[in-house]
N, C-alpha and C positions, 0 to 999 in steps of 0.2 A: 504494499499500500504506499503510495507516494503522497506526500504531504505537498499541498500547492502553497506557493508562497505568492502573498500578495505584495508586490513591490511597491504598489501606490501607497498602501498604509504605512509600510516601513519608511518610505521617502517622506510622507507627512509627518510621522513621529519624528524623524531626524530634524525636519525644519521646525516642528515645535520646540524641540530641545534647544535647538540653535537660537531661536527667537527669545525663549525663557531665559537663556544663559546670557544673552546680550542685556535684556532688561534688568537682571540681577546684577550683572557688574555694573551696569550704569546706576542702578540705585546705590550700590555699594559705594561706588566713587562719589556720589552726591552726599551720602551721609558721612563719609571721611572727611569731605571738604567742609561740610557744615561743623563736624566735631572740631576740625582745626580752626575754623574761623571762631567758634565759641571760645576755645582755649586762648586764643589770641585777645578776645575781648575780655576775658577774665583776667589776663596778664595786664591790660591797660588799665582795667579798674583796680587792680591791686597796685599798680604804679602810682596812680593818683593817689590812693589811699596813703601809701607810704610817703609820697612827696608831701601831702598835706600834714602828716606826722612829723616829717622833718621840718617844715617850715614853722609848725607851730612850736617846735622846740627852741628854746632861746640859744642853745649852744651849738646849733648846726652852723658848720662853716661853709663857705661857698665851694671850697675843693672837694670837700665831703660830698655835698650835693651834686656837684660836676660828675664825680666819679660814679655815684650811684646812677645818675641819668644817663651816662655814656654806656654802662654796662647794660643796663634795663632796656634802654631804647635800641641799642644795637641788637639784642636778643630779638626783640619785637619785630624790628626791621628785617632781620634775617628771615623770621617765620612768615612775614608778611610777603616778602619777595619769593619764597619758595611756594607758598600758597598762590600768588599772583601768576607764576610761571605754569602752575598745574591748570588754572583756569583761563589763562590768557586775558586777564583784566586786572588792573590795579585796584586794591581795595581802599587804600589811603594814599593820598597825593604827598608828593615830597614836602611840600610846604607845611603840611600838618606834623609831618615827622620830625621836620627841622625844629618847630615850634615846641614839640614835645621835650626837646634837648634844652632849648633856649628860654622859654618862658617861665618856668620855675626858678631859674636863677635870676631873671629880671625882677620877679616877684619877691625874692629873698632881699634884693638890695633896695626896693621900693618901699616897704613896710607898708603896704595898702592892704585894701580888703582882698586877700589872696583867695579865700574860700570860695566866693563867688565866681571869681575868674577862672578858677581850676575846675569847678563843677560845671561851668559853660564850656570850658575847653574839653572836658571829659566827654560830655554828652554831643559835643559837636563831632568829636574824633569817632565815637562809637556809632553815631548816627550816620556819618559817611561809610563806615566799614558795611554796616547793615544795609544802608541803601544800594551800594555797589554791588554787594552780595546778591541782594534781591533782584537787581537788574540783571546781573549774570544769569541767575537761576531761571528766571522767565524768559530772557532773551534766547538761551540756548534751546529752550522747548519751542519758541516761535519759530527759530531758524530751522529746526527740524521739520516742523508743520509746514512751514513756508516752502521749504526745498521739496517736501513731498508733493504739494499741490501746484508748484511752479515748474517743476521738471518737464521739460519738453522732449517727448519721445519722437525721435525721427522714424517716421515711416517711408516707404519708398514714393508715396505721394506727396510728402512734404519736404523732403530732403531735396534741397537745392541743387546738390550735385549729381543727383540722379535724374534730373530732368533732362530731356533730349535738346 
């Protein structure tokens, strides 16, 4: 007794597995990127909390604050750069990164209302990161959908090279 093999069902099953694998890998990548972005945001919040503590301390010296900012912001900058390479979009502009290094030092020497300025700066930085991430997230979906619907298939009747 010979078993008949239905090649159509095997082909459909293989295509189904490939499609499921593609969507699984894509979801995994998006989740990983989201997790990295959230980690960076937590580091930025922690940076601002520590800067606030250092500025409220009366014995903080400019060199000590500068060393702390240089190391912390460099680490954040490196992680943002790595994430930007993965997604092809900058999440934080260079001006905001440089202000993360310089503004707390300026506030140390000014002796002004640094708490409000730091809070505004923190929320501005976090808002820019979240906004750029959201834009990337939805733009990548829209590009995929747009490419599906706008792709032109050349048929023998529409291909200009095949016309007599």
